[in-house]
C-alpha positions, 0 to 999 in steps of 0.5 A, a space after each residue: 505443505 499443509 501439515 500442523 508444522 510445516 517444514 519451512 518453519 525450521 528456517 524461521 528465526 529461532 523463537 518465531 512460532 509456527 502459528 499465531 494466536 488468532 484475534 478474537 477482538 476487533 481493531 477497535 480493541 487493538 487501539 484501546 489496548 494501545 492507548 491504555 498501554 501507550 499513555 503519554 508515549 508518542 503514537 505519531 510524530 509529524 515534522 517534529 510534532 508529537 501526539 501521545 497515545 492518550 491524545 490519539 484515543 481522545 481525538 479518535 473518540 471526538 472524530 467518531 462522534 463528529 462522523 456519527 453526527 454526519 449520519 455515519 453508522 455501522 456498515 456504511 462506507 467512508 472514503 479516505 483520501 489522504 497522504 500519510 499524516 496524523 489525520 489519516 491515522 485518527 480518521 481510520 480508527 474513528 470510522 472503525 469505532 462506529 462499525 463503519 468501513 474504511 475505503 482507502 483511496 490514492 490522493 494522486 488519482 484523477 477525478 476519473 479514476 476515483 469516480 469508478 471506485 466511488 460508484 462501486 462502494 457508494 460512500 456518502 461521506 469522504 474525508 479528503 486532503 484539501 488538495 484532493 477534495 476538489 476531485 470528488 466535489 461533483 454530484 456524480 460522486 453521490 456524497 452527502 459530506 466532504 470533510 477537508 483535511 488541512 495537513 498544516 494544522 498538525 504542523 509544529 506551530 513554528 513551522 506552520 507560521 514560517 510557511 506564512 512568511 512572504 518568501 517565494 520558496 515558502 509560499 510554494 511549499 505551502 501551496 503544495 500542502 494545502 489549498 482553500 476548499 468550498 463547501 467542505 466541512 473543516 476537519 478541525 470541526 470534527 476534532 472539537 466534538 464531544 467524545 463518542 459515548 463508550 456505550 456505543 456498539 463496537 464492531 466484531 472481529 468478523 465485521 468488514 474493516 476495510 475495502 482496499 481497491 486492487 487491480 488484482 489479477 485481471 487489471 480491473 480495479 476491484 474492492 478487496 474486502 478485509 475484516 477486522 480479523 484479517 487485518 489484526 491477524 496480519 499485524 500479529 503475524 508481523 509481530 511474530 516475524 519482527 521478533 524482539 520489537 518492543 512496545 513503546 520503544 520502536 520508531 516506525 518510519 511511515 515511508 509507504 503510503 497508508 492508503 496502500 495495503 502494505 503501509 496500512 498494515 505496517 503502520 495503522 495495525 502493526 505499528 499501533 499493536 506495538 505502541 510504536 512512534 509512527 514517524 509520518 511523512 506525506 511523501 518520501 524525500 531522503 533529506 526529509 527522512 534523514 532530518 528526522 533520523 537525528 532525533 528519532 533513530 529509525 528501528 523499523 524501516 520498511 520500504 521498496 528497493 529504490 527507497 533503501 538505495 536513495 536513503 543509503 546514498 544520502 546518509 553516507 553523503 551527510 554522515 548520518 547514522 542508520 545503525 538503529 534500523 533493525 527491522 527492514 522488509 522490502 516489498 513490491 519489487 525484486 530485491 537485489 544483492 547490491 541493494 542489500 549489501 549497501 543497506 546492511 553496510 549502514 544498518 543495524 540489522 538484515 534487509 529481507 524481502 517479503 511478499 504479499 497482495 492486497 487480498 492477503 492484508 497483505 503480507 503472506 511470505 517473508 525471508 527470516 531475520 536470520 542467516 537462513 534468509 535467501 536474497 533473491 527469493 520471497 522467503 517462506 510462508 508467515 506463521 499460520 500461513 499455508 501454501 501450495 503450487 498448482 498447475 497454471 491452467 488447472 488449480 486443482 492439480 498440484 505440481 511436483 516440488 521444484 516445478 513451476 506453477 501458480 502460488 496459492 496461499 491460505 491463512 487468517 489474513 486472506 480476504 473474504 472476497 471482492 466487494 459485490 463481485 461474486 464472479 471475481 471472488 469465485 475466480 480468485 478465492 478457491 474452496 478451502 480459503 485458497 487464494 490464487 496469487 496469479 504469480 508463477 513460482 518455484 519452491 525449493 526443498 526448504 520451502 523458499 519461494 522464487 517468483 518466475 513470472 506473473 500470470 497477471 501482467 500488471 506493472 509494478 512501478 514505485 511499489 504501485 500497480 499499473 494496469 496495462 489495459 487502463 493505460 492503453 484505453 487512454 492512449 487509444 482515445 488520442 486521435 494520433 494513436 491507432 493502437 497501443 500496448 503497454 508493458 513494464 521495462 526494468 529500470 534503475 528504480 524498478 519497472 517503468 511504464 512503456 508504451 508501444 503505439 501504432 500511429 494513426 494514418 495522416 497523423 504525427 506523434 509528439 511524445 510529450 503531448 501524448 503524456 500531457 494528454 494521459 495526465 488528464 486521465 491518469 495518476 502520474 506514475 501511470 503515465 508512460 515514461 517512454 513511448 515507442 512507435 511501431 508499425 504494428 502490434 503482434 496479436 492473437 487469432 482473437 485480436 488480443 495484443 500479445 504484450 509478452 511478444 511486445 516486451 520481448 521485442 522491445 526490451 533489449 533495445 530499451 534496457 540499453 537507454 
Protein backbone atom coordinates (compact mmCIF):
# COMPACT_ATOMS: atom_id res chain seq x y z
CA UNK A 1 0.00 0.00 0.00
CA UNK A 2 2.96 2.33 -0.21
CA UNK A 3 3.61 2.29 -3.97
CA UNK A 4 4.09 5.55 -5.92
CA UNK A 5 0.47 5.43 -7.09
CA UNK A 6 -1.65 3.74 -4.44
CA UNK A 7 -4.56 1.58 -5.62
CA UNK A 8 -7.16 3.62 -3.78
CA UNK A 9 -6.42 6.74 -5.87
CA UNK A 10 -8.61 5.29 -8.67
CA UNK A 11 -11.57 6.12 -6.42
CA UNK A 12 -10.57 9.77 -6.06
CA UNK A 13 -12.76 12.41 -7.62
CA UNK A 14 -11.43 12.83 -11.18
CA UNK A 15 -8.76 15.54 -11.17
CA UNK A 16 -7.59 14.99 -7.58
CA UNK A 17 -3.84 14.25 -7.71
CA UNK A 18 -2.20 11.27 -6.05
CA UNK A 19 0.46 13.61 -4.62
CA UNK A 20 0.57 17.25 -3.60
CA UNK A 21 3.45 19.64 -4.21
CA UNK A 22 4.93 19.81 -0.74
CA UNK A 23 5.51 23.31 0.66
CA UNK A 24 8.93 24.92 0.81
CA UNK A 25 7.74 28.08 2.57
CA UNK A 26 6.28 28.75 6.01
CA UNK A 27 2.73 29.72 6.93
CA UNK A 28 3.95 33.33 7.10
CA UNK A 29 4.47 33.26 3.33
CA UNK A 30 1.08 31.57 2.94
CA UNK A 31 -0.55 34.57 4.64
CA UNK A 32 1.52 37.09 2.68
CA UNK A 33 0.41 35.49 -0.58
CA UNK A 34 -3.22 35.58 0.57
CA UNK A 35 -2.98 39.24 1.61
CA UNK A 36 -1.44 40.21 -1.73
CA UNK A 37 -4.02 38.23 -3.71
CA UNK A 38 -7.02 38.90 -1.51
CA UNK A 39 -6.58 42.67 -1.32
CA UNK A 40 -9.94 44.25 -0.51
CA UNK A 41 -11.93 41.01 -0.58
CA UNK A 42 -13.17 39.88 2.86
CA UNK A 43 -10.85 37.64 4.86
CA UNK A 44 -13.26 37.26 7.76
CA UNK A 45 -16.74 38.32 8.78
CA UNK A 46 -17.86 38.58 12.40
CA UNK A 47 -21.57 39.23 13.00
CA UNK A 48 -21.68 41.18 9.75
CA UNK A 49 -18.45 43.17 10.16
CA UNK A 50 -16.02 42.41 7.34
CA UNK A 51 -12.23 42.60 7.53
CA UNK A 52 -10.40 42.67 4.19
CA UNK A 53 -7.27 40.64 3.51
CA UNK A 54 -5.22 43.83 3.24
CA UNK A 55 -6.46 44.94 6.67
CA UNK A 56 -5.76 41.50 8.12
CA UNK A 57 -2.15 41.74 6.94
CA UNK A 58 -1.76 45.18 8.53
CA UNK A 59 -3.20 44.02 11.85
CA UNK A 60 -0.98 40.94 11.93
CA UNK A 61 2.09 43.14 11.41
CA UNK A 62 1.02 45.54 14.18
CA UNK A 63 0.24 42.81 16.72
CA UNK A 64 3.52 41.07 15.87
CA UNK A 65 5.35 44.29 16.71
CA UNK A 66 3.35 44.55 19.94
CA UNK A 67 4.31 41.02 20.92
CA UNK A 68 7.94 41.71 20.04
CA UNK A 69 7.75 44.64 22.43
CA UNK A 70 6.57 42.23 25.13
CA UNK A 71 9.73 40.22 24.60
CA UNK A 72 8.40 37.46 22.34
CA UNK A 73 11.12 36.05 20.11
CA UNK A 74 11.68 33.08 17.82
CA UNK A 75 11.05 29.75 19.53
CA UNK A 76 9.04 31.23 22.40
CA UNK A 77 5.66 29.72 23.11
CA UNK A 78 2.65 32.05 23.14
CA UNK A 79 -0.61 30.69 24.54
CA UNK A 80 -3.89 31.49 22.78
CA UNK A 81 -7.12 31.00 24.74
CA UNK A 82 -9.97 32.23 22.58
CA UNK A 83 -13.14 31.14 20.82
CA UNK A 84 -13.51 31.86 17.11
CA UNK A 85 -13.17 35.61 16.59
CA UNK A 86 -11.09 37.98 14.42
CA UNK A 87 -8.52 38.46 17.18
CA UNK A 88 -7.83 34.72 17.11
CA UNK A 89 -6.94 34.78 13.41
CA UNK A 90 -4.73 37.86 13.83
CA UNK A 91 -2.96 36.53 16.94
CA UNK A 92 -2.26 33.16 15.31
CA UNK A 93 -0.36 34.72 12.42
CA UNK A 94 1.25 37.47 14.50
CA UNK A 95 2.89 34.86 16.73
CA UNK A 96 4.08 32.88 13.70
CA UNK A 97 5.45 36.03 12.05
CA UNK A 98 7.97 36.33 14.89
CA UNK A 99 9.08 32.74 14.50
CA UNK A 100 7.37 32.00 17.83
CA UNK A 101 5.15 28.99 18.54
CA UNK A 102 1.37 29.10 18.94
CA UNK A 103 -0.04 26.97 21.77
CA UNK A 104 -3.81 26.62 21.40
CA UNK A 105 -6.03 26.19 24.47
CA UNK A 106 -9.73 25.57 25.02
CA UNK A 107 -11.26 28.65 26.73
CA UNK A 108 -13.81 26.36 28.40
CA UNK A 109 -11.08 24.61 30.37
CA UNK A 110 -10.87 25.18 34.09
CA UNK A 111 -7.85 26.84 35.65
CA UNK A 112 -6.69 23.43 36.88
CA UNK A 113 -6.82 21.91 33.38
CA UNK A 114 -4.97 24.86 31.87
CA UNK A 115 -2.27 24.81 34.54
CA UNK A 116 -1.12 21.31 33.61
CA UNK A 117 -0.57 22.42 30.02
CA UNK A 118 1.10 25.72 30.96
CA UNK A 119 3.55 23.87 33.19
CA UNK A 120 4.44 21.74 30.21
CA UNK A 121 4.98 24.42 27.53
CA UNK A 122 6.06 27.25 29.90
CA UNK A 123 4.78 30.16 27.81
CA UNK A 124 5.57 33.61 29.19
CA UNK A 125 2.91 35.47 27.19
CA UNK A 126 -0.77 34.55 26.75
CA UNK A 127 -3.48 36.10 24.60
CA UNK A 128 -6.83 35.27 26.18
CA UNK A 129 -10.49 36.10 25.75
CA UNK A 130 -11.20 38.39 28.71
CA UNK A 131 -13.76 35.91 30.06
CA UNK A 132 -10.97 33.31 30.32
CA UNK A 133 -8.09 35.59 31.34
CA UNK A 134 -8.84 35.25 35.05
CA UNK A 135 -8.23 31.50 34.86
CA UNK A 136 -4.52 32.05 34.15
CA UNK A 137 -3.88 35.06 36.38
CA UNK A 138 -2.27 33.10 39.24
CA UNK A 139 1.50 33.29 39.78
CA UNK A 140 1.70 29.50 39.34
CA UNK A 141 1.17 30.00 35.59
CA UNK A 142 4.52 31.82 35.36
CA UNK A 143 3.31 34.42 32.85
CA UNK A 144 5.02 37.75 32.29
CA UNK A 145 2.12 39.21 30.29
CA UNK A 146 -1.55 38.47 29.66
CA UNK A 147 -3.23 40.20 26.73
CA UNK A 148 -7.01 40.39 27.23
CA UNK A 149 -9.27 40.19 24.18
CA UNK A 150 -12.67 41.88 24.20
CA UNK A 151 -14.64 40.28 21.36
CA UNK A 152 -17.14 43.17 21.32
CA UNK A 153 -14.44 45.43 19.87
CA UNK A 154 -14.82 43.49 16.60
CA UNK A 155 -18.62 43.72 16.54
CA UNK A 156 -20.30 46.08 14.07
CA UNK A 157 -20.82 49.47 15.74
CA UNK A 158 -24.62 49.21 15.79
CA UNK A 159 -24.60 45.79 17.46
CA UNK A 160 -21.94 46.83 19.95
CA UNK A 161 -23.91 49.92 21.00
CA UNK A 162 -27.13 47.91 21.25
CA UNK A 163 -25.54 45.67 23.89
CA UNK A 164 -25.10 48.73 26.11
CA UNK A 165 -28.84 49.38 26.26
CA UNK A 166 -30.46 48.89 29.71
CA UNK A 167 -32.44 45.84 28.62
CA UNK A 168 -32.02 42.68 30.76
CA UNK A 169 -31.71 40.29 27.81
CA UNK A 170 -29.04 42.47 26.16
CA UNK A 171 -27.16 42.87 29.44
CA UNK A 172 -27.14 39.10 29.77
CA UNK A 173 -25.73 38.69 26.24
CA UNK A 174 -23.02 41.25 26.91
CA UNK A 175 -22.05 39.56 30.18
CA UNK A 176 -21.66 36.27 28.33
CA UNK A 177 -19.31 37.86 25.81
CA UNK A 178 -17.01 40.05 27.88
CA UNK A 179 -15.92 41.03 31.36
CA UNK A 180 -13.50 43.49 32.98
CA UNK A 181 -9.97 42.28 33.59
CA UNK A 182 -7.45 43.61 36.08
CA UNK A 183 -3.76 43.85 35.30
CA UNK A 184 -4.03 42.59 31.73
CA UNK A 185 -2.82 44.36 28.59
CA UNK A 186 -5.78 45.33 26.37
CA UNK A 187 -5.70 43.78 22.91
CA UNK A 188 -6.45 47.14 21.26
CA UNK A 189 -3.11 48.48 22.46
CA UNK A 190 -1.31 45.81 20.41
CA UNK A 191 -3.26 46.59 17.27
CA UNK A 192 -2.21 50.25 17.53
CA UNK A 193 1.49 49.44 17.34
CA UNK A 194 3.53 50.37 14.31
CA UNK A 195 3.94 47.41 11.92
CA UNK A 196 6.74 44.92 12.43
CA UNK A 197 9.69 45.68 10.17
CA UNK A 198 9.59 43.64 6.98
CA UNK A 199 13.26 42.80 7.53
CA UNK A 200 12.47 40.89 10.72
CA UNK A 201 13.55 37.24 10.25
CA UNK A 202 10.83 34.80 9.24
CA UNK A 203 10.47 31.16 10.31
CA UNK A 204 11.46 28.35 7.96
CA UNK A 205 9.21 25.58 6.70
CA UNK A 206 10.71 23.13 9.22
CA UNK A 207 10.32 25.37 12.28
CA UNK A 208 7.67 24.54 14.88
CA UNK A 209 4.45 26.45 14.23
CA UNK A 210 2.00 25.02 16.78
CA UNK A 211 1.86 22.89 19.89
CA UNK A 212 -1.59 21.33 20.00
CA UNK A 213 -2.54 19.43 23.14
CA UNK A 214 -4.19 16.08 22.72
CA UNK A 215 -5.06 13.14 24.89
CA UNK A 216 -3.52 10.98 22.17
CA UNK A 217 -3.83 7.25 22.70
CA UNK A 218 -3.15 7.13 26.44
CA UNK A 219 -5.49 9.72 27.98
CA UNK A 220 -2.71 11.91 29.36
CA UNK A 221 -2.55 15.30 27.62
CA UNK A 222 0.55 15.76 25.49
CA UNK A 223 1.65 18.59 23.22
CA UNK A 224 1.75 17.49 19.58
CA UNK A 225 4.47 19.45 17.79
CA UNK A 226 3.32 20.59 14.34
CA UNK A 227 5.72 22.33 11.97
CA UNK A 228 4.94 24.90 9.30
CA UNK A 229 5.50 22.10 6.77
CA UNK A 230 2.98 19.81 8.49
CA UNK A 231 0.21 22.41 8.57
CA UNK A 232 0.87 23.90 5.14
CA UNK A 233 0.96 20.40 3.61
CA UNK A 234 -2.37 19.48 5.19
CA UNK A 235 -3.89 22.69 3.83
CA UNK A 236 -2.68 21.73 0.34
CA UNK A 237 -4.08 18.23 0.78
CA UNK A 238 -7.42 19.79 1.68
CA UNK A 239 -7.17 22.04 -1.37
CA UNK A 240 -6.59 18.99 -3.59
CA UNK A 241 -9.54 17.14 -2.01
CA UNK A 242 -11.97 20.06 -2.31
CA UNK A 243 -11.36 20.22 -6.05
CA UNK A 244 -12.96 23.24 -7.66
CA UNK A 245 -12.95 25.53 -4.64
CA UNK A 246 -12.01 28.94 -6.03
CA UNK A 247 -9.85 31.67 -4.54
CA UNK A 248 -11.83 34.63 -3.13
CA UNK A 249 -15.17 32.97 -3.95
CA UNK A 250 -15.76 30.67 -0.97
CA UNK A 251 -17.62 31.41 2.25
CA UNK A 252 -16.16 29.08 4.88
CA UNK A 253 -18.29 28.79 7.99
CA UNK A 254 -16.04 28.55 11.05
CA UNK A 255 -18.36 26.32 13.08
CA UNK A 256 -15.63 24.22 14.68
CA UNK A 257 -13.34 25.84 17.27
CA UNK A 258 -10.01 27.02 15.91
CA UNK A 259 -8.30 25.86 19.09
CA UNK A 260 -9.12 22.33 17.87
CA UNK A 261 -6.87 20.81 15.19
CA UNK A 262 -9.73 20.28 12.69
CA UNK A 263 -10.94 23.88 12.97
CA UNK A 264 -7.40 25.26 12.94
CA UNK A 265 -6.57 23.61 9.61
CA UNK A 266 -9.95 24.24 7.98
CA UNK A 267 -9.97 27.96 8.66
CA UNK A 268 -6.55 29.24 9.69
CA UNK A 269 -4.56 27.45 7.00
CA UNK A 270 -6.80 25.98 4.27
CA UNK A 271 -9.25 28.91 4.45
CA UNK A 272 -6.44 31.46 4.18
CA UNK A 273 -4.80 29.43 1.39
CA UNK A 274 -8.01 29.71 -0.66
CA UNK A 275 -8.41 33.40 0.30
CA UNK A 276 -11.88 32.49 1.53
CA UNK A 277 -14.20 34.66 3.60
CA UNK A 278 -14.17 33.09 7.08
CA UNK A 279 -17.58 33.46 8.70
CA UNK A 280 -16.50 33.43 12.33
CA UNK A 281 -18.87 32.18 15.04
CA UNK A 282 -17.76 32.01 18.70
CA UNK A 283 -20.11 29.08 19.28
CA UNK A 284 -22.55 27.03 17.26
CA UNK A 285 -26.15 28.17 17.31
CA UNK A 286 -28.32 27.10 14.37
CA UNK A 287 -30.28 30.35 14.25
CA UNK A 288 -27.10 32.43 14.52
CA UNK A 289 -25.67 30.48 11.57
CA UNK A 290 -28.81 30.82 9.47
CA UNK A 291 -28.97 34.58 10.09
CA UNK A 292 -25.57 34.83 8.37
CA UNK A 293 -26.56 32.47 5.53
CA UNK A 294 -28.91 35.03 4.01
CA UNK A 295 -26.01 37.38 3.14
CA UNK A 296 -23.14 34.90 3.01
CA UNK A 297 -24.35 31.61 1.46
CA UNK A 298 -22.09 28.88 2.85
CA UNK A 299 -19.98 27.04 0.29
CA UNK A 300 -17.65 25.30 2.79
CA UNK A 301 -19.57 23.88 5.73
CA UNK A 302 -17.50 21.35 7.66
CA UNK A 303 -18.79 20.14 11.00
CA UNK A 304 -19.80 17.15 13.12
CA UNK A 305 -23.02 15.14 12.59
CA UNK A 306 -25.12 16.86 15.31
CA UNK A 307 -24.41 20.26 13.73
CA UNK A 308 -25.55 19.04 10.30
CA UNK A 309 -28.70 17.60 11.84
CA UNK A 310 -29.58 20.80 13.75
CA UNK A 311 -28.76 23.11 10.85
CA UNK A 312 -30.91 21.13 8.42
CA UNK A 313 -33.83 21.04 10.86
CA UNK A 314 -33.85 24.79 11.48
CA UNK A 315 -33.24 25.61 7.80
CA UNK A 316 -36.40 23.70 6.90
CA UNK A 317 -38.38 25.38 9.66
CA UNK A 318 -37.21 28.83 8.55
CA UNK A 319 -37.28 28.15 4.82
CA UNK A 320 -33.61 29.05 4.32
CA UNK A 321 -31.71 27.92 1.23
CA UNK A 322 -28.53 25.85 1.82
CA UNK A 323 -27.97 24.85 -1.81
CA UNK A 324 -24.67 26.79 -1.98
CA UNK A 325 -23.03 24.29 0.41
CA UNK A 326 -20.74 22.28 -1.89
CA UNK A 327 -17.89 21.16 0.36
CA UNK A 328 -19.09 19.41 3.50
CA UNK A 329 -16.80 17.13 5.50
CA UNK A 330 -17.90 15.49 8.73
CA UNK A 331 -15.44 14.31 11.35
CA UNK A 332 -14.91 13.33 14.99
CA UNK A 333 -17.75 10.78 15.13
CA UNK A 334 -19.51 8.26 12.90
CA UNK A 335 -21.55 9.74 10.06
CA UNK A 336 -24.80 7.85 9.51
CA UNK A 337 -26.96 7.44 6.40
CA UNK A 338 -29.88 9.38 7.86
CA UNK A 339 -27.74 12.47 8.53
CA UNK A 340 -26.27 12.28 5.02
CA UNK A 341 -29.66 11.93 3.35
CA UNK A 342 -31.17 14.73 5.41
CA UNK A 343 -28.33 17.17 4.70
CA UNK A 344 -27.97 16.33 1.01
CA UNK A 345 -31.68 16.94 0.48
CA UNK A 346 -30.94 20.62 1.21
CA UNK A 347 -27.30 21.16 0.19
CA UNK A 348 -25.70 21.59 -3.21
CA UNK A 349 -23.07 18.89 -2.77
CA UNK A 350 -22.13 15.66 -1.06
CA UNK A 351 -21.60 15.25 2.69
CA UNK A 352 -18.61 12.96 3.24
CA UNK A 353 -16.83 11.60 6.28
CA UNK A 354 -13.16 12.21 6.95
CA UNK A 355 -10.66 11.00 9.51
CA UNK A 356 -7.80 12.59 11.32
CA UNK A 357 -6.00 13.09 14.58
CA UNK A 358 -4.10 16.01 16.04
CA UNK A 359 -0.80 14.25 15.35
CA UNK A 360 -1.64 14.37 11.61
CA UNK A 361 -2.40 18.10 11.45
CA UNK A 362 -5.14 16.57 11.56
CA UNK A 363 -6.68 15.15 8.34
CA UNK A 364 -5.33 11.90 6.89
CA UNK A 365 -8.24 10.12 5.16
CA UNK A 366 -11.51 11.10 3.60
CA UNK A 367 -14.33 10.00 1.38
CA UNK A 368 -14.15 11.46 -2.13
CA UNK A 369 -16.55 14.20 -3.23
CA UNK A 370 -17.71 11.76 -5.86
CA UNK A 371 -20.21 8.88 -6.22
CA UNK A 372 -17.38 6.52 -5.21
CA UNK A 373 -17.76 7.70 -1.60
CA UNK A 374 -18.90 5.06 0.88
CA UNK A 375 -20.90 6.27 3.85
CA UNK A 376 -20.03 4.33 6.99
CA UNK A 377 -16.34 4.28 6.14
CA UNK A 378 -13.76 6.98 6.86
CA UNK A 379 -12.68 6.89 3.23
CA UNK A 380 -9.25 6.48 1.70
CA UNK A 381 -5.89 8.18 2.35
CA UNK A 382 -5.46 11.77 1.21
CA UNK A 383 -2.96 12.64 -1.54
CA UNK A 384 0.67 12.02 -0.46
CA UNK A 385 -0.60 9.87 2.42
CA UNK A 386 0.17 6.18 2.90
CA UNK A 387 -1.40 3.67 5.25
CA UNK A 388 -0.91 0.14 6.50
CA UNK A 389 -2.76 -2.08 8.94
CA UNK A 390 -0.71 -3.97 11.51
CA UNK A 391 -1.03 -6.43 14.34
CA UNK A 392 -2.48 -4.76 17.45
CA UNK A 393 0.18 -6.21 19.72
CA UNK A 394 3.14 -5.94 17.35
CA UNK A 395 3.07 -3.05 14.84
CA UNK A 396 5.96 -4.56 12.89
CA UNK A 397 3.65 -7.34 11.65
CA UNK A 398 1.21 -6.41 8.85
CA UNK A 399 -2.18 -8.10 8.74
CA UNK A 400 -3.86 -9.51 5.66
CA UNK A 401 -6.25 -7.34 3.67
CA UNK A 402 -9.70 -7.40 5.27
CA UNK A 403 -8.45 -8.45 8.71
CA UNK A 404 -8.69 -6.25 11.77
CA UNK A 405 -5.58 -4.38 12.88
CA UNK A 406 -4.25 -1.02 14.00
CA UNK A 407 -4.17 1.73 11.39
CA UNK A 408 -0.79 3.37 10.74
CA UNK A 409 -0.44 6.46 8.56
CA UNK A 410 2.49 8.25 6.96
CA UNK A 411 2.68 11.57 5.12
CA UNK A 412 3.94 15.17 5.17
CA UNK A 413 1.20 16.13 7.64
CA UNK A 414 2.38 13.66 10.32
CA UNK A 415 3.81 15.42 13.37
CA UNK A 416 7.42 15.40 14.54
CA UNK A 417 6.69 14.22 18.08
CA UNK A 418 5.35 15.33 21.45
CA UNK A 419 6.73 18.41 23.17
CA UNK A 420 9.62 17.35 25.43
CA UNK A 421 8.21 13.84 25.73
CA UNK A 422 10.59 11.43 24.04
CA UNK A 423 9.04 8.33 25.60
CA UNK A 424 5.54 9.00 24.22
CA UNK A 425 7.01 10.07 20.89
CA UNK A 426 8.80 6.74 20.47
CA UNK A 427 5.64 4.88 21.43
CA UNK A 428 3.51 6.73 18.89
CA UNK A 429 5.87 7.59 16.02
CA UNK A 430 7.54 4.53 14.52
CA UNK A 431 10.62 4.35 12.25
CA UNK A 432 9.92 5.66 8.78
CA UNK A 433 7.53 8.31 10.12
CA UNK A 434 4.64 5.89 10.65
CA UNK A 435 2.04 7.21 13.09
CA UNK A 436 0.21 4.76 15.31
CA UNK A 437 -3.41 5.92 15.35
CA UNK A 438 -4.65 3.62 18.12
CA UNK A 439 -7.69 2.79 15.97
CA UNK A 440 -8.63 -0.77 15.02
CA UNK A 441 -9.80 -0.89 11.41
CA UNK A 442 -10.50 -3.07 8.42
CA UNK A 443 -9.61 -2.09 4.86
CA UNK A 444 -11.58 -3.42 1.91
CA UNK A 445 -10.07 -4.38 -1.46
CA UNK A 446 -10.55 -0.82 -2.77
CA UNK A 447 -8.74 0.81 0.14
CA UNK A 448 -11.78 2.18 2.01
CA UNK A 449 -11.24 2.07 5.75
CA UNK A 450 -13.82 1.21 8.42
CA UNK A 451 -13.18 1.81 12.10
CA UNK A 452 -14.02 -1.26 14.15
CA UNK A 453 -12.96 -0.11 17.61
CA UNK A 454 -10.51 2.14 19.39
CA UNK A 455 -7.40 0.87 21.08
CA UNK A 456 -7.60 4.05 23.04
CA UNK A 457 -10.68 4.42 25.22
CA UNK A 458 -11.21 8.11 24.70
CA UNK A 459 -14.77 9.35 24.61
CA UNK A 460 -15.66 11.69 21.74
CA UNK A 461 -18.48 14.01 22.75
CA UNK A 462 -19.48 16.94 20.57
CA UNK A 463 -16.25 16.51 18.65
CA UNK A 464 -14.05 16.84 21.77
CA UNK A 465 -11.90 14.12 23.31
CA UNK A 466 -12.57 13.19 26.92
CA UNK A 467 -10.09 11.06 28.83
CA UNK A 468 -11.98 8.59 31.08
CA UNK A 469 -9.10 8.47 33.57
CA UNK A 470 -9.14 12.25 33.99
CA UNK A 471 -12.85 12.24 34.88
CA UNK A 472 -12.43 9.21 37.13
CA UNK A 473 -9.65 10.92 39.08
CA UNK A 474 -11.99 13.81 39.83
CA UNK A 475 -14.91 11.58 40.81
CA UNK A 476 -12.96 9.54 43.35
CA UNK A 477 -11.89 12.73 45.10
CA UNK A 478 -15.49 13.11 46.27
CA UNK A 479 -16.06 11.61 49.71
CA UNK A 480 -19.22 9.82 48.60
CA UNK A 481 -17.46 7.84 45.86
CA UNK A 482 -15.24 4.88 46.55
CA UNK A 483 -14.51 3.88 42.96
CA UNK A 484 -15.49 5.00 39.46
CA UNK A 485 -15.37 3.96 35.81
CA UNK A 486 -16.15 6.42 33.01
CA UNK A 487 -17.33 5.27 29.60
CA UNK A 488 -18.96 6.68 26.46
CA UNK A 489 -22.49 5.64 25.56
CA UNK A 490 -23.87 6.51 22.13
CA UNK A 491 -26.64 9.11 22.36
CA UNK A 492 -28.62 11.24 19.93
CA UNK A 493 -25.75 13.75 19.60
CA UNK A 494 -22.79 11.39 19.64
CA UNK A 495 -21.23 9.83 22.71
CA UNK A 496 -22.30 10.86 26.19
CA UNK A 497 -20.00 10.73 29.19
CA UNK A 498 -21.39 8.18 31.66
CA UNK A 499 -19.98 7.30 35.07
CA UNK A 500 -20.45 4.03 36.92
CA UNK A 501 -19.66 4.63 40.58
CA UNK A 502 -19.36 2.61 43.78
CA UNK A 503 -20.75 4.55 46.75
CA UNK A 504 -18.47 4.76 49.77
CA UNK A 505 -19.62 3.06 52.99
CA UNK A 506 -21.97 5.21 55.08
CA UNK A 507 -22.46 7.74 52.27
CA UNK A 508 -25.41 8.65 50.06
CA UNK A 509 -25.07 9.92 46.54
CA UNK A 510 -26.73 12.99 44.99
CA UNK A 511 -26.04 12.88 41.23
CA UNK A 512 -26.51 16.62 40.64
CA UNK A 513 -24.26 17.45 43.59
CA UNK A 514 -21.59 15.16 42.09
CA UNK A 515 -21.89 16.91 38.75
CA UNK A 516 -21.56 20.29 40.41
CA UNK A 517 -18.41 19.02 42.16
CA UNK A 518 -16.99 17.88 38.81
CA UNK A 519 -17.63 21.29 37.21
CA UNK A 520 -15.10 22.81 39.60
CA UNK A 521 -12.35 20.74 38.01
CA UNK A 522 -13.53 19.85 34.52
CA UNK A 523 -14.82 21.58 31.41
CA UNK A 524 -18.60 21.12 31.17
CA UNK A 525 -18.47 18.67 28.28
CA UNK A 526 -16.34 16.32 30.41
CA UNK A 527 -18.83 16.22 33.28
CA UNK A 528 -20.83 12.93 33.30
CA UNK A 529 -24.28 13.34 31.82
CA UNK A 530 -25.43 10.24 33.67
CA UNK A 531 -24.21 8.67 36.89
CA UNK A 532 -25.10 5.05 37.61
CA UNK A 533 -24.51 3.37 40.98
CA UNK A 534 -23.08 -0.15 40.88
CA UNK A 535 -22.11 -2.53 43.68
CA UNK A 536 -18.65 -3.18 42.27
CA UNK A 537 -16.55 -2.65 39.16
CA UNK A 538 -14.96 -5.47 37.14
CA UNK A 539 -11.15 -5.38 37.43
CA UNK A 540 -8.15 -7.19 36.02
CA UNK A 541 -5.75 -9.23 38.12
CA UNK A 542 -3.66 -6.08 38.46
CA UNK A 543 -6.60 -4.12 39.81
CA UNK A 544 -7.28 -2.11 36.65
CA UNK A 545 -10.93 -1.32 35.97
CA UNK A 546 -12.11 -3.11 32.83
CA UNK A 547 -14.04 -0.33 31.12
CA UNK A 548 -15.12 -2.50 28.20
CA UNK A 549 -16.88 -4.85 30.59
CA UNK A 550 -18.52 -1.89 32.35
CA UNK A 551 -19.75 -0.59 29.01
CA UNK A 552 -21.03 -4.00 27.92
CA UNK A 553 -23.01 -4.32 31.16
CA UNK A 554 -24.50 -0.81 31.16
CA UNK A 555 -24.97 0.01 27.50
CA UNK A 556 -28.14 -2.05 26.80
CA UNK A 557 -30.14 -0.41 29.59
CA UNK A 558 -28.74 3.11 29.14
CA UNK A 559 -29.37 3.20 25.40
CA UNK A 560 -33.08 2.77 26.03
CA UNK A 561 -33.31 5.94 28.11
